[in-house]
N, C-alpha and C positions, 0 to 999 in steps of 0.2 A: 504492500499500500504506500509506503513512505517512498519507495523511487517510485510511484506514478505520479507522484504532485511535482507540481511546478513553482520553481520562486520566481518571481518577476515577471509573470505570463504577459509578454506584449498586449495582449488587449485588455488586460485591465491595470498594469502598470507601466508610468512613462518613467524614464530614465535620464532626466536632463543633465547637461554638464554643469559643473561646476566648477568654477576658477580658483580657487583659493585666494590667488593674489590679489581677485577683486571685492573679496569679505571687507565687512566695515571692522573697525578696531576691536569693537565689544561684543562679545557674544551676544548681550540682549536685541541688542540689535539684527543680528544675522539669525538669533531665534524669534523674534517678531516674524520677521521676512517670511521664515520657513513655514512657520505655523500658519500663516495668513494664508501661503500657497497651499497648506494641506488642506486647511477648508474650501480654497475654491476649487480644489481638484476633486472633490466630493469623499474622502475621508472620513470614514466613519469615525465618529468619537475622537478627534483628533486630540480633546483636551483629557485622555486617559494615559495614565504613566503610570511605569512600575516604579515602585517605592522597596527598595531592599535596607534594611537595618539589622543590628547586632545586637541581641539582648546581653544582659549582667552578663552572662555566662559564655560570651564569648562565641553563640550561635546563631548563625543569617537568615535571614527568613525576607520574604515578600512578596508582595499584594499588588492588585490594581486599585489607583485611588484617580480620584479628579484634581485635574489642576483649579487652582483658586485663581491664581495670577501672576506675573512674571514682571518683577520689575528691578529698579536700582538697590531694592530692599532684598531681593532674592526670589527663589521661586516658593509658591505658599502650596500649603494643602493643609488640612483641617483633620482632626478626627477627636477623639474624647483621652484626656490626659490619662484616665484609668484601661484605658486598650491594652492590647496585646503590644500593639505597636509605640502606643504612647509612652510604656514603662519601659520600651525598648529606648528610644529617643529619651527618656530621664536619664537612664543609666549609661549609655554611650550618645550623647547629642551630637552622631553625625549620620549622613546616609547619601543612600545614592540613588538617582531617577535617571529612568529612563524612558523615551517616547520613541515609538514606532510606526514609522505613516508609510506601509507596503505601496499606497496607489502611486508614492514617488521612490521607492527604495531608498529613503532614509528614516536613519536615526538621531535619536541626540540623545548623549548619556552628562547626566550636572550630576556632582559630586562634591560635598561641603560639609561645615557645622550648621547645624540645626539650634535654632533658637526659637521660643514660644512669642506669638506675637503679647502683649496687653490685654485681661481680658475683655475691657471694654471694645478692642479689634476685633477678638474673637466673636464676642457677640453678636457686634455691627456685621460679620462677617455671614455668621448664622442667619441671621435676620433679614439679609440680600438674599439669600432664596427660597426656595420655595415651601409651601406649607408642606408635602410631604419630608421634604429636608429637615423640617423644623419637630415632626410627628417620631422622624428616626431620631433625632438624637434629644428627644422626649423619653421616649422606649427607655433609652440608657442601656446599663449593664454587658456595652459591647466587650466581647471573648470571651465573658464567665459561661461556664456551663448551663446548657439550656434542656429542659426537664423535658418539654413536648412542645410542638409546633401550637397544642390549643393555650399552653402557658403565654407564645410569644402572639398569636390571633388576640388574644384577651388584654395583653400589654401595650399591644401597637394601636388598637381599638380606642383607648383611652387615650394614647397619646394623641391621638388625630382630633382627637374633642378637643382636649386641651389646646393642640395648636389652632384646631379653626376659633375654637373662643377667646384664645388668648394669644395673638399673633405673637408677640413682642414678650413671652415670658423666656426668660432663660434657662439653658442645658448647661447650669455650672462646669462640669466636666470640660465641654465643649473648646477647642485649643486651635487656634490657628495657629502653624506652624511655617517659619521660613529656613530654608536653604539657599545659606548664601554660597553662592561656588568656588571652590579651590579649581574646579578644572571644566570645563563644557569641550565637549567633542561633540561635533560636525561629519556623519559619515555620509554620504552619497553613492551610491551603490551604482556601477557600470557594467553593462551587457558584458563586454568582455575580463570580466573580474579584475578589473583594474581601480579597484575602488578607492573613492577619496575619502581621507582621514585629516580632517582638520582639528586641532587642540589649543584648545586657549587658557592661558595660566596665569592664575594669578602670581603678583608678584608687590613688592612693596613700591612697586614704579607704577604699578598700573599691570594691563593683560599684556603679555607675550604671545605667540602664535607659531604653531610645529604641527609639523607633517607625522603624521603614522606608517607604517606600511598597516597593507590590508591584512 
């Protein structure tokens, strides 16, 4: 089955030329351009990304989360501070992000230290989202053991009622996190396997850039 599958089928993927010499001086500018191009190309859910963390015992973990923003303060995402990833970030506040946009054969990898935003910013982030997002946050207990699906349904229904009746109700453990990158890598696939990998590195003098072998 695996050998029958294709990567970057020309009918579904456009592998665009990428000249790293024309890249902007900062990774945020290039990320913004690539993100907009992924959206325009019809990439489903381009704002989803893999988030990798390491817990207090050094065990790695990874999951898919949603990008909440990217600006000079960093790449942001949110979760409960009491969740598994929240606890891992409290123990080891360093993480990695990976975006994959197969419609263009592109990846973006981001690594760096993570800090939590002030509580008022975290709550503002939550209340800027949908009623469903608030209901999910109010359900709480993320990553804890669940006795049954029926228990989840009861808790979720009660949370939906609270979210509809009180759209500004806070979720105390909901936390906005910002990853301030040490490195950001941009990968552009090539049909002849001469993939372009451009890595930005943070230095005390600003950003430096370099190419990596594919």
